C-alpha positions in Angstrom: 9.1 -57.2 -53.6 10.0 -60.9 -53.3 13.3 -62.5 -54.1 15.9 -64.9 -52.7 18.8 -63.3 -50.9 21.7 -65.6 -50.0 19.5 -68.6 -50.2 16.7 -67.1 -48.0 13.4 -66.2 -49.5 12.6 -62.5 -48.7 9.3 -60.6 -49.2 8.9 -56.9 -48.3 7.0 -53.9 -49.4 9.3 -51.2 -50.6 9.3 -48.0 -52.6 9.8 -48.9 -56.2 12.5 -46.2 -56.5 14.7 -48.1 -53.9 18.0 -49.2 -55.4 19.0 -52.8 -54.9 22.0 -51.5 -52.8 19.8 -49.5 -50.5 17.3 -52.5 -50.2 20.2 -54.8 -49.2 21.8 -52.4 -46.8 18.9 -50.3 -45.3 16.0 -52.7 -45.5 17.7 -56.1 -44.9 20.7 -55.0 -42.8 23.2 -56.7 -45.2 25.9 -54.1 -44.9 28.7 -56.2 -46.5 27.8 -54.7 -49.9 29.4 -51.2 -49.9 28.2 -47.9 -51.2 31.2 -46.4 -52.9 30.6 -43.9 -55.7 26.9 -44.6 -56.1 27.4 -44.1 -59.8 28.4 -47.6 -61.0 32.1 -46.6 -61.5 33.9 -48.2 -58.6 32.4 -51.7 -58.2 32.2 -51.6 -54.4 28.5 -52.5 -54.6 28.9 -55.6 -56.9 26.6 -58.4 -56.1 25.6 -61.6 -57.9 22.1 -61.9 -59.5 21.5 -65.5 -60.7 25.3 -65.8 -60.7 26.0 -62.7 -62.8 27.6 -59.6 -61.4 25.8 -56.3 -61.3 26.4 -52.9 -59.7 23.6 -52.8 -57.1 23.7 -49.0 -56.9 22.5 -48.7 -60.5 19.6 -51.2 -60.2 16.2 -50.8 -58.7 15.4 -53.6 -56.3 12.0 -54.3 -58.0 13.9 -55.2 -61.2 15.1 -58.3 -59.5 11.8 -59.6 -58.2 11.8 -63.4 -58.1 15.5 -63.6 -58.8 18.3 -65.1 -56.7 20.7 -62.5 -55.2 24.0 -63.3 -53.5 25.9 -60.8 -51.5 29.3 -61.2 -49.8 27.5 -62.5 -46.7 26.2 -65.4 -48.9 29.6 -66.6 -50.2 30.5 -68.8 -47.2 28.9 -72.1 -46.7 28.2 -73.8 -43.4 30.5 -71.4 -41.6 33.4 -72.1 -44.0 34.8 -69.2 -46.1 34.6 -69.5 -49.8 38.1 -70.5 -51.2 38.5 -67.0 -52.7 37.8 -65.4 -49.3 40.5 -67.7 -47.9 42.9 -66.7 -50.7 42.3 -63.0 -50.1 43.3 -63.5 -46.5 46.4 -65.5 -47.4 47.6 -63.0 -50.0 46.5 -59.9 -48.2 44.1 -59.0 -50.9 42.6 -56.2 -48.9 43.9 -53.3 -46.8 41.0 -51.2 -45.6 38.6 -53.9 -46.9 36.0 -51.5 -48.3 36.2 -52.8 -51.9 36.7 -56.4 -50.9 33.0 -57.5 -51.0 32.7 -56.2 -54.5 36.0 -57.6 -55.6 35.0 -61.1 -54.3 31.6 -61.1 -55.9 33.1 -59.8 -59.2 35.9 -62.4 -59.3 33.5 -65.3 -58.6 31.2 -64.1 -61.5 34.3 -63.6 -63.7 35.4 -67.2 -63.2 31.8 -68.3 -64.1 32.0 -66.1 -67.3 35.3 -67.7 -68.3 33.9 -71.2 -67.7 30.9 -70.4 -69.9 33.2 -69.1 -72.7 32.2 -65.5 -72.5 35.0 -63.4 -74.1 36.3 -60.1 -72.8 37.8 -57.3 -74.8 41.3 -58.9 -74.6 40.3 -62.5 -75.3 42.6 -63.6 -78.1 40.8 -66.6 -79.4 37.1 -66.0 -79.7 36.3 -69.5 -80.9 37.6 -71.2 -77.8 35.1 -72.7 -75.4 36.9 -71.3 -72.3 39.3 -68.4 -72.1 42.6 -68.7 -70.3 42.7 -66.5 -67.2 46.1 -65.0 -67.9 47.6 -61.6 -66.8 45.7 -59.5 -69.3 42.4 -61.4 -69.1 42.3 -61.2 -65.3 43.0 -57.5 -65.2 40.5 -56.6 -68.0 37.7 -58.6 -66.4 38.3 -57.1 -63.0 38.8 -53.5 -64.3 35.3 -52.4 -63.0 36.4 -52.9 -59.4 38.6 -50.2 -58.0 40.7 -50.3 -54.8 41.8 -47.0 -53.3 44.4 -48.7 -51.1 46.2 -50.3 -54.0 45.9 -53.9 -52.8 45.8 -55.1 -56.5 48.8 -57.4 -56.2 47.3 -59.4 -53.4 43.9 -59.3 -55.2 45.4 -60.7 -58.4 47.4 -63.4 -56.5 44.3 -64.5 -54.6 42.1 -64.7 -57.8 44.9 -66.4 -59.7 45.4 -69.0 -56.9 41.7 -69.7 -56.8 40.7 -69.7 -60.4 43.7 -69.6 -62.9 44.9 -72.8 -64.5 48.3 -71.0 -65.0 49.8 -68.1 -63.1 48.4 -64.7 -64.2 
């Protein structure tokens, strides 16, 4: 198995049945990505593959051979937190923090989807090049990431501050 993880080329022999989540956590020691439900329902294991979000618990690591994978550990650059990470701190977008890595990766991918004009279920104008990240759009696009502590208000405020052109 060879791929690029957080900008670093990685090559390792693994069992082809190993999930991407277990590969990251157990083989590479990248424990920021969390194992929540292990069924793809909670989003705690969300990582970015070539900039798109996936649930790492549902994917075999070998499916992503040769691809670029970013985990929460790879969001900061040169020791500086990603602006969304800073906003999560500012707006108390986490309580226990278990869902936070998945929330962060998902929100970053969501912003990229909007920039590319990918509509969601609630996008009103499907012919627009970029959707507006409003109240409904943000909540719909982040609905795959659950928070048991209920830190949703802080999460929404952090994402809005970082990515929304108008308050969500």
